[in-house]
FIPA-646244 format. One record per residue (C-alpha): residue number from 0; residue in three letters; x, y, z. Coordinates in Angstrom, 2 decimals. Layout:
residues N
+-----+------+---------+---------+---------+
!  nr ! rest !       u !       v !       w !
+-----+------+---------+---------+---------+
! NUM !  ALA !       X !       Y !       Z !
...
+-----+------+---------+---------+---------+
//
This chain:
residues 144
+-----+------+---------+---------+---------+
!  nr ! rest !       u !       v !       w !
+-----+------+---------+---------+---------+
!   0 !  MET !   78.81 !  -27.00 !   -1.39 !
!   1 !  LYS !   79.02 !  -30.76 !   -1.88 !
!   2 !  LYS !   77.12 !  -31.27 !    1.38 !
!   3 !  LEU !   74.36 !  -28.95 !    0.15 !
!   4 !  TYR !   74.03 !  -30.88 !   -3.12 !
!   5 !  LEU !   74.07 !  -34.17 !   -1.23 !
!   6 !  ALA !   71.35 !  -32.98 !    1.16 !
!   7 !  ALA !   69.25 !  -31.73 !   -1.78 !
!   8 !  ALA !   69.69 !  -35.04 !   -3.62 !
!   9 !  VAL !   68.68 !  -37.05 !   -0.54 !
!  10 !  ALA !   65.62 !  -34.81 !    0.02 !
!  11 !  THR !   64.62 !  -35.19 !   -3.64 !
!  12 !  LEU !   65.07 !  -38.96 !   -3.47 !
!  13 !  ILE !   62.93 !  -39.21 !   -0.33 !
!  14 !  ALA !   60.25 !  -36.93 !   -1.80 !
!  15 !  THR !   60.01 !  -38.87 !   -5.06 !
!  16 !  THR !   60.07 !  -42.34 !   -3.57 !
!  17 !  SER !   57.60 !  -41.70 !   -0.79 !
!  18 !  GLY !   54.08 !  -40.46 !   -1.33 !
!  19 !  CYS !   50.64 !  -40.25 !    0.11 !
!  20 !  VAL !   48.91 !  -43.52 !    0.72 !
!  21 !  SER !   45.18 !  -43.88 !    0.88 !
!  22 !  TYR !   43.32 !  -46.96 !    2.00 !
!  23 !  ASN !   39.72 !  -47.64 !    1.13 !
!  24 !  MET !   37.96 !  -50.44 !    2.90 !
!  25 !  SER !   34.66 !  -51.38 !    1.30 !
!  26 !  GLN !   31.76 !  -52.55 !    3.38 !
!  27 !  PRO !   29.12 !  -54.55 !    1.57 !
!  28 !  THR !   25.67 !  -53.06 !    2.02 !
!  29 !  ALA !   22.17 !  -54.29 !    1.57 !
!  30 !  PRO !   18.98 !  -52.28 !    1.51 !
!  31 !  ILE !   17.06 !  -52.30 !    4.73 !
!  32 !  SER !   13.44 !  -53.17 !    4.29 !
!  33 !  GLY !   11.08 !  -54.18 !    6.96 !
!  34 !  SER !    7.48 !  -55.12 !    7.09 !
!  35 !  VAL !    5.16 !  -55.13 !   10.00 !
!  36 !  THR !    2.28 !  -57.53 !   10.10 !
!  37 !  ALA !   -0.43 !  -57.86 !   12.65 !
!  38 !  ASP !   -2.83 !  -60.73 !   12.81 !
!  39 !  LEU !   -5.59 !  -58.53 !   14.14 !
!  40 !  LYS !   -9.10 !  -58.51 !   12.78 !
!  41 !  ALA !  -11.61 !  -55.81 !   13.50 !
!  42 !  ASN !  -15.34 !  -56.32 !   13.59 !
!  43 !  VAL !  -16.76 !  -53.24 !   11.92 !
!  44 !  LYS !  -20.46 !  -52.48 !   12.14 !
!  45 !  VAL !  -21.58 !  -50.68 !    8.97 !
!  46 !  GLY !  -24.30 !  -48.10 !    9.44 !
!  47 !  GLU !  -26.09 !  -45.37 !    7.54 !
!  48 !  GLN !  -24.61 !  -43.08 !    4.92 !
!  49 !  ILE !  -22.48 !  -40.16 !    6.12 !
!  50 !  SER !  -20.91 !  -37.20 !    4.33 !
!  51 !  GLY !  -18.59 !  -34.29 !    4.89 !
!  52 !  GLU !  -17.57 !  -31.28 !    2.83 !
!  53 !  SER !  -14.56 !  -28.96 !    2.80 !
!  54 !  SER !  -13.22 !  -26.22 !    0.53 !
!  55 !  THR !  -10.19 !  -24.00 !    0.17 !
!  56 !  ASN !   -8.55 !  -21.49 !   -2.17 !
!  57 !  ILE !   -5.19 !  -22.33 !   -3.72 !
!  58 !  LEU !   -2.66 !  -19.81 !   -5.03 !
!  59 !  PHE !    0.06 !  -20.75 !   -7.53 !
!  60 !  GLY !   -0.96 !  -24.43 !   -7.41 !
!  61 !  TRP !    0.43 !  -25.16 !   -3.94 !
!  62 !  LEU !   -0.35 !  -22.40 !   -1.41 !
!  63 !  SER !   -3.61 !  -23.07 !    0.43 !
!  64 !  VAL !   -5.38 !  -19.92 !    1.63 !
!  65 !  GLY !   -8.20 !  -20.30 !    4.13 !
!  66 !  GLY !  -10.01 !  -23.57 !    4.53 !
!  67 !  ASP !  -10.16 !  -25.95 !    7.45 !
!  68 !  THR !   -7.59 !  -26.51 !   10.16 !
!  69 !  GLN !   -8.57 !  -30.02 !   11.27 !
!  70 !  PHE !   -7.79 !  -33.09 !    9.16 !
!  71 !  ALA !   -8.09 !  -36.87 !    9.24 !
!  72 !  ASP !   -4.56 !  -38.22 !    9.59 !
!  73 !  GLY !   -3.00 !  -41.41 !    8.28 !
!  74 !  VAL !   -5.09 !  -41.67 !    5.13 !
!  75 !  THR !   -3.48 !  -41.78 !    1.69 !
!  76 !  TYR !   -5.47 !  -40.81 !   -1.35 !
!  77 !  GLY !   -3.41 !  -42.54 !   -4.05 !
!  78 !  GLY !   -0.07 !  -41.42 !   -5.45 !
!  79 !  ALA !    2.68 !  -39.60 !   -3.66 !
!  80 !  GLY !    0.94 !  -36.24 !   -3.77 !
!  81 !  GLY !    2.64 !  -32.90 !   -3.90 !
!  82 !  SER !    4.70 !  -31.69 !   -6.81 !
!  83 !  ALA !    7.97 !  -32.68 !   -8.42 !
!  84 !  ILE !    9.87 !  -30.15 !   -6.30 !
!  85 !  GLY !    8.47 !  -31.36 !   -2.98 !
!  86 !  LEU !    5.67 !  -28.88 !   -2.39 !
!  87 !  PRO !    2.63 !  -30.06 !   -0.41 !
!  88 !  ASP !   -0.53 !  -31.24 !   -2.16 !
!  89 !  PRO !   -3.37 !  -28.95 !   -1.02 !
!  90 !  ILE !   -6.11 !  -31.08 !   -2.62 !
!  91 !  SER !   -5.19 !  -34.05 !   -0.41 !
!  92 !  ALA !   -5.47 !  -31.75 !    2.59 !
!  93 !  VAL !   -8.99 !  -30.73 !    1.54 !
!  94 !  LYS !   -9.92 !  -34.41 !    1.15 !
!  95 !  ALA !   -8.57 !  -35.13 !    4.64 !
!  96 !  ALA !  -10.57 !  -32.22 !    6.07 !
!  97 !  ALA !  -13.77 !  -33.50 !    4.43 !
!  98 !  ALA !  -13.12 !  -36.99 !    5.83 !
!  99 !  TYR !  -12.54 !  -35.53 !    9.29 !
! 100 !  LYS !  -15.83 !  -33.63 !    9.17 !
! 101 !  ALA !  -17.74 !  -36.73 !    8.03 !
! 102 !  VAL !  -16.32 !  -38.92 !   10.81 !
! 103 !  LYS !  -16.59 !  -36.26 !   13.52 !
! 104 !  SER !  -20.17 !  -35.20 !   12.72 !
! 105 !  SER !  -21.46 !  -38.79 !   12.59 !
! 106 !  GLY !  -19.60 !  -40.10 !   15.65 !
! 107 !  SER !  -18.17 !  -42.99 !   13.67 !
! 108 !  ASP !  -14.72 !  -44.56 !   13.83 !
! 109 !  LEU !  -14.13 !  -44.68 !   10.08 !
! 110 !  ILE !  -15.72 !  -44.21 !    6.68 !
! 111 !  VAL !  -16.56 !  -47.44 !    4.88 !
! 112 !  ALA !  -16.10 !  -47.21 !    1.08 !
! 113 !  PRO !  -15.49 !  -43.45 !    0.86 !
! 114 !  ARG !  -16.18 !  -41.70 !   -2.43 !
! 115 !  TYR !  -14.69 !  -38.27 !   -3.05 !
! 116 !  GLU !  -16.28 !  -35.70 !   -5.33 !
! 117 !  VAL !  -13.68 !  -33.04 !   -6.15 !
! 118 !  ASN !  -14.76 !  -29.82 !   -7.85 !
! 119 !  VAL !  -11.96 !  -27.48 !   -9.02 !
! 120 !  GLU !  -12.55 !  -24.03 !  -10.50 !
! 121 !  ASP !   -9.23 !  -23.06 !  -12.09 !
! 122 !  TYR !   -8.45 !  -19.39 !  -12.80 !
! 123 !  PHE !   -4.80 !  -19.91 !  -13.88 !
! 124 !  ILE !   -3.10 !  -18.45 !  -10.75 !
! 125 !  PHE !   -6.00 !  -19.06 !   -8.40 !
! 126 !  LYS !   -8.11 !  -22.21 !   -7.79 !
! 127 !  LYS !  -11.23 !  -22.85 !   -5.78 !
! 128 !  VAL !  -11.38 !  -26.47 !   -4.57 !
! 129 !  ASN !  -14.48 !  -28.05 !   -3.04 !
! 130 !  VAL !  -14.48 !  -31.68 !   -1.88 !
! 131 !  LYS !  -17.45 !  -33.74 !   -0.74 !
! 132 !  VAL !  -16.96 !  -37.23 !    0.69 !
! 133 !  THR !  -19.74 !  -39.77 !    1.07 !
! 134 !  GLY !  -19.62 !  -43.26 !    2.49 !
! 135 !  ASN !  -21.07 !  -45.42 !    5.19 !
! 136 !  LYS !  -20.61 !  -45.05 !    8.93 !
! 137 !  GLY !  -18.19 !  -47.60 !   10.34 !
! 138 !  SER !  -18.05 !  -48.39 !   14.05 !
! 139 !  ILE !  -15.47 !  -50.80 !   15.44 !
! 140 !  ASP !  -17.19 !  -53.32 !   17.75 !
! 141 !  SER !  -14.11 !  -55.35 !   18.69 !
! 142 !  ILE !  -10.56 !  -56.15 !   17.65 !
! 143 !  ARG !   -9.27 !  -59.70 !   17.98 !
+-----+------+---------+---------+---------+
//
């Protein structure tokens, strides 16, 4: 019986004096930010006035129904767009479609000084959005 008590005392002593050890090694971090610069200059020939128009129907403020399927890419129209919960911004898509139509129909490379006229008819759950873009035809002659 003494051996049992001795074994229990030794086991209790080992259990109370040893424990789990955790090591945490911190690594200093710094935000990664990069910028790309190019010392390129484009010679743009400005031509006559061009325009394009697009429209769509929007349900529940975010679901675009109908409308165009081709858009100008890489153009931001101010602000982050979308909604607070990450839904897409359908009005920006209509602007991009109008810009695409203006560039494609005129055979230009870009729109110089684009101006967007946005007309929204809001019926609470349903919206009709019509966008017309006007600007000048821009053709790139050379890049140096």
